[in-house]
C-alpha positions, 0 to 999 in steps of 0.5 A: 503480486502475492496471494494475500494482496490478490485476495484483498483486491479480489474482495474489494472488487467483489464488494464493490460489484455487490453493493453497486448491483444492490443500489441499481436493481433492488426494488423500492418496496417488497411485500411479505404480507402473504409470506415468502413466495418463490415466484415473487421476483422482488422478494427473491432479489431482496433475499439475495441482496440481504444474503450477499450483504450480511453472509456472503461478503463477511465470509469473504472478508474473513477468509480473504482479508482477516485470515489471509492477512493475519489481521485482528478479528475486530476488523469484521465490524468494518464489513458489517458496518458498511453493509448496514450503511448500504442496506439503509440506502439501497434496501426497499423502503419498508425494510430500510427503515429498520436500519435507521439506527445507522443514521443516529449511530454514525455521528458519534462514531464519525466524531470519535474516528475523526478525533483519532484521525486528527490526533494521529495526523497531527502527530505525523505532521509534527514528526515529518516537520521535525524531519524536514532537514534530514537528508535522504528519502523521507519515507526511510526517516519516517519508518525509523521514527515510528517503527515502534508505533504501528498505528502511527507508522501506517499513516505516517508512511502514507503521508511521507510519500508526498514529500518523497515524491518531490524529493525524487522528482526534482534532481536538486533535492536528491543530488546528495542521494546515496549511489545505487549499488545495482538497479532492478530490471523495471519497465518504469525505468525505461524512457518510453514507459515514462513518456507513455504514462506522462502522455496518458496522464495529460490525456486523462486530465484533458478528457476529464476537463472536457467531460466535466466542464459541461456540468461545472467548469470549477469542478472540471478545473479541480479534477483536471488539476488533481490528475495532472498533479500526478506528474510529480509522482510519475517523475519520481517513479521514473527517477527512483526506478532509473537511479535509486532502486537498490542502495545502502544507506548507513546500516540499511539495504533499501530496495525500491520497487519503482516508487510505489513500494519499498523495503528497508532491511537492516544489514545485520538481519540479512542471513544469506545472499545467493547469486543464481537463477530463481524461477517464480514458477517453482514458488508462486508465493515467493515475492519477486521484485523486478520484471519477469518471472526469474530472479538472479539474487536471493536474500534470506533474512534472520527475521521477517521483514516488512515490505511496504506495498502500494504506498504502505497500504498492503504491508507484507511480511517476507522471510525471503526476497528474490531480486531481478538485477542488472548486475547481480554479481557486483551486488552480491560482492558489494552487499557481502562487504557491507555486511562484514563491515557492519558486523565489524562496527557492531563488534567494535562498538560492543567491545567499547561499551563493555570496556566502558562499563568495566571501567 
């Protein structure tokens, strides 16, 4: 995991801890009639929470999310809005009333956001429905369809993981899938790992049913069913890691880091392929796909490529990629041949277009 992703996760964990502590330990009322007293525990707790909500967390968000991820500054509104909502329901009563405006503002904001989300969702579902007859990974088709629209692309890719999970989990659906040119060395490709995660999934489903059934049997069935439904995802994860981790489809190199993350690279964007030994200890910021801390293939790109991490939740821009493959020499040879063939086809199509234009 690269530093940018780690910083995002660290922020989310820190924010969760801060908000939970606020809800749990802030007093119901605080008295400032006698001024600020350092000996008043309730005042100190409130001041600490206010500082954490509106200074500490926004600063962390700015440096760990906005600056690290090179995002737009307007996203700062998200952390301030969330802090206002938490302040409304966790601050002492006589202070929380000043955040009452959130109760009125939230409805038009939610309505606007829902309209935007429903519109984007309708466009995405329409695009996925139109692509239902296309063969191959639905995520790749989705990425190609929405590559010029970043807003729709993020949502579309997340939606595409659902049909993609069925596509890979059921062998009949993926029977015509392109053969892999190599396989990443991944724990998720091991049978023992697949068996372990399946047993864990079933155990968590049974435990959740047992614990919730004492309160509501209907809710228990719903929660347990959702947990057990991840069997499809886990099966897809195993089959992708085992059979389809690295392959070439048309003029693109597809690399699946199990089923959770992937990257699609145009062959004409690959500048150099190097077979060797590349240690993560020498460059901790370098993205390495495959288990262990040492890669055996290095890919250099002409332009930055987008690595869709964690179901496209954390897209990362990469200029260089290290891979830990089971057959790196064969991969290098096959990829070089595919790149040469792709370049020849481009030159041929270019010359034909020039001749057609001249005539």
